MARKE-541161 format. One line per 2 residues: number of its first residue (from 1); their letters; for each residue x, y, z of C-alpha. Coordinates in nm, 3 decimals, always signed. Last residue first. Layout:
NUM	A	X/Y/Z; ...
This chain:
208	QA	+0.000/+5.090/+2.505; -0.120/+4.795/+2.492
206	TV	-0.483/+4.728/+2.454; -0.754/+4.528/+2.618
204	SL	-1.095/+4.490/+2.444; -1.476/+4.475/+2.546
202	IT	-1.412/+4.350/+2.908; -1.751/+4.252/+2.979
200	IP	-1.931/+4.285/+3.344; -2.218/+4.060/+3.323
198	QE	-2.527/+4.162/+3.516; -2.606/+3.981/+3.815
196	PV	-2.235/+3.890/+3.884; -2.080/+3.581/+3.927
194	GA	-1.986/+3.536/+4.323; -1.991/+3.164/+4.387
192	MG	-1.998/+2.964/+4.138; -2.201/+2.670/+4.110
190	KR	-2.378/+2.715/+3.738; -2.445/+3.029/+3.904
188	LH	-2.401/+3.194/+4.239; -2.522/+3.563/+4.266
186	TD	-2.389/+3.887/+4.271; -2.456/+4.288/+4.284
184	TL	-2.156/+4.536/+4.173; -1.957/+4.656/+4.478
182	EI	-1.635/+4.509/+4.363; -1.683/+4.593/+3.963
180	RE	-1.769/+5.014/+4.083; -1.452/+4.985/+4.307
178	VT	-1.241/+4.904/+3.984; -1.364/+5.116/+3.774
176	DF	-1.292/+5.380/+4.062; -0.936/+5.226/+4.061
174	GD	-0.997/+5.292/+3.721; -0.547/+5.406/+3.666
172	IV	-0.159/+5.281/+3.830; -0.346/+4.937/+3.846
170	RA	-0.081/+4.699/+3.923; +0.103/+4.423/+3.722
168	FV	+0.284/+4.040/+3.761; +0.207/+3.995/+4.191
166	TY	+0.211/+3.606/+4.126; -0.003/+3.400/+4.424
164	GP	+0.199/+3.186/+4.661; +0.527/+2.976/+4.674
162	QG	+0.569/+2.853/+5.012; +0.897/+2.681/+5.065
160	PK	+0.965/+3.017/+5.308; +0.649/+3.186/+5.229
158	AD	+0.502/+3.367/+4.923; +0.229/+3.604/+4.906
156	LY	-0.167/+3.530/+4.954; -0.208/+3.605/+5.327
154	FN	-0.069/+3.932/+5.197; -0.410/+4.048/+5.081
152	DR	-0.450/+4.445/+5.158; -0.805/+4.527/+4.998
150	VN	-0.887/+4.566/+4.650; -0.624/+4.280/+4.405
148	IF	-0.721/+4.265/+4.093; -0.800/+3.892/+3.980
146	FQ	-0.601/+3.697/+3.689; -0.696/+3.430/+3.531
144	TS	-0.490/+3.301/+3.172; -0.263/+3.039/+3.233
142	AS	-0.132/+3.006/+3.559; -0.035/+2.636/+3.644
140	DP	+0.311/+2.653/+3.827; +0.192/+2.662/+4.198
138	DD	+0.002/+2.388/+4.172; -0.261/+2.433/+4.328
136	LR	-0.510/+2.574/+4.081; -0.443/+2.905/+4.043
134	AA	-0.524/+3.311/+3.978; -0.236/+3.500/+3.863
132	AV	-0.233/+3.866/+4.041; -0.266/+4.199/+4.051
130	SG	-0.206/+4.473/+4.278; -0.434/+4.750/+4.334
128	RK	-0.420/+4.694/+4.714; -0.152/+4.491/+4.825
126	NR	-0.058/+4.092/+4.767; +0.283/+4.132/+4.726
124	LG	+0.625/+4.269/+4.532; +0.934/+4.091/+4.671
122	NF	+0.973/+3.852/+4.351; +0.904/+3.505/+4.530
120	SE	+0.533/+3.503/+4.325; +0.695/+3.382/+4.020
118	NP	+0.534/+3.067/+3.978; +0.600/+2.876/+3.581
116	VS	+0.300/+2.956/+3.331; +0.082/+2.751/+3.200
114	IG	-0.040/+2.731/+2.910; -0.274/+2.431/+2.760
112	GT	-0.451/+2.651/+2.492; -0.621/+2.868/+2.727
110	EK	-0.993/+2.686/+2.675; -1.325/+2.954/+2.773
108	YK	-1.546/+2.866/+3.007; -1.898/+2.962/+2.945
106	VG	-2.047/+3.136/+3.222; -2.276/+3.274/+2.889
104	VD	-2.071/+3.596/+2.907; -1.760/+3.378/+2.870
102	YG	-1.555/+3.256/+3.119; -1.149/+3.226/+3.163
100	GA	-0.983/+3.575/+3.161; -1.176/+3.756/+3.525
98	QI	-1.143/+3.783/+3.884; -1.265/+4.070/+4.115
96	MF	-1.059/+4.075/+4.492; -1.127/+4.099/+4.853
94	NP	-1.331/+4.341/+5.020; -1.618/+4.303/+4.834
92	IV	-1.640/+3.957/+4.643; -1.633/+3.938/+4.215
90	RH	-1.571/+3.613/+4.047; -1.701/+3.625/+3.688
88	FI	-1.547/+3.935/+3.546; -1.598/+3.894/+3.224
86	LG	-1.483/+3.719/+2.834; -1.598/+3.933/+2.515
84	TY	-1.241/+4.033/+2.466; -0.969/+3.868/+2.710
82	FE	-0.780/+3.658/+2.394; -0.768/+3.953/+2.187
80	AE	-0.446/+3.723/+2.109; -0.187/+4.078/+2.195
78	VL	-0.383/+4.056/+2.470; -0.336/+3.705/+2.573
76	NL	+0.077/+3.764/+2.463; +0.141/+4.050/+2.630
74	FN	+0.032/+3.869/+2.964; +0.209/+3.572/+2.911
72	AV	+0.512/+3.799/+2.853; +0.397/+3.987/+3.183
70	HK	+0.372/+3.669/+3.415; +0.726/+3.527/+3.250
68	PA	+0.859/+3.850/+3.354; +0.745/+3.832/+3.726
66	FK	+0.885/+4.106/+3.856; +1.119/+4.351/+3.587
64	SL	+0.820/+4.268/+3.390; +0.617/+4.478/+3.611
62	LE	+0.294/+4.569/+3.386; +0.121/+4.896/+3.471
60	LE	-0.217/+4.841/+3.434; -0.528/+5.078/+3.344
58	IN	-0.895/+5.016/+3.397; -1.174/+5.180/+3.223
56	GK	-1.504/+5.129/+3.279; -1.814/+4.955/+3.453
54	TT	-1.868/+4.806/+2.982; -1.526/+4.657/+3.013
52	EI	-1.172/+4.845/+2.854; -0.871/+4.715/+3.024
50	VV	-0.563/+4.963/+2.957; -0.255/+4.793/+2.880
48	TP	+0.049/+4.950/+3.020; +0.411/+4.837/+2.900
46	NT	+0.731/+4.915/+3.157; +1.021/+5.084/+3.051
44	AY	+0.980/+5.394/+3.246; +1.032/+5.139/+3.572
42	IP	+0.808/+5.261/+3.869; +0.975/+5.251/+4.191
40	ES	+0.882/+4.914/+4.406; +0.924/+5.060/+4.825
38	EL	+0.514/+5.055/+4.867; +0.252/+4.918/+4.577
36	RP	+0.015/+5.153/+4.533; -0.391/+5.137/+4.543
34	QQ	-0.496/+5.485/+4.659; -0.613/+5.508/+4.978
32	DA	-1.040/+5.609/+4.995; -1.268/+5.246/+5.021
30	VA	-1.001/+5.153/+5.270; -1.230/+5.129/+5.566
28	VS	-1.561/+5.158/+5.373; -1.500/+4.848/+5.242
26	SL	-1.733/+4.625/+5.523; -1.661/+4.284/+5.557
24	FM	-1.925/+4.027/+5.336; -1.968/+3.672/+5.435
22	VG	-2.116/+3.450/+5.175; -2.367/+3.221/+5.264
20	GS	-2.495/+2.838/+5.133; -2.334/+2.694/+5.425
18	LV	-2.018/+2.884/+5.370; -1.917/+2.989/+5.089
16	TL	-1.614/+3.229/+5.073; -1.413/+3.018/+5.159
14	ML	-1.106/+3.249/+5.218; -1.124/+3.266/+4.759
12	AL	-1.021/+2.852/+4.831; -0.661/+3.016/+4.903
10	IL	-0.717/+3.186/+4.547; -0.858/+2.922/+4.319
8	PQ	-0.808/+2.853/+3.951; -1.179/+2.719/+3.824
6	PR	-1.151/+2.270/+3.732; -1.457/+2.339/+3.457
4	TR	-1.790/+2.275/+3.587; -1.894/+1.917/+3.390
2	SM	-2.192/+1.919/+3.122; -2.506/+1.682/+3.247
């Protein structure tokens, strides 16, 4: 029997699996808001990427002045076509959608030992529409997986003496695609909760 790979955790994913069930909160209250990161200007020099998925496209602005190591790592992975064929493997309504670690068969894709130093004290917050790096308990263990916040998740931010989850990008177009992914039906598969019943695959990630 194969062992389940350790997965980057997002504060134990809000303890989503409780007594075999998952409690979801309604996202209706925030559905009509525009995703944005307040008080951070958009820099013309920031690179952008388009994530093409089977649910539509998502365009990201990479915030390289705030999280240079995470942006450089992400762009290296994009150039290597690492994300092509991977899925959104953890989808939790009113929380976040996560990708970058598993293929359609929910088989873990090796990262080659990538480990990115934490940059969560950069002033960026885990707001709705922000993109952050998933990681293990070790603050410096981010590698290939990322998540898109579908609501304000400020408890994921850094606190004095306590690193948080590094925001390195934000959605600037295609939040309708994010919402379609967020509201897809999920199930428990290979010991992982929140796996979409029908795979949502990344067809390509292209730097603009």
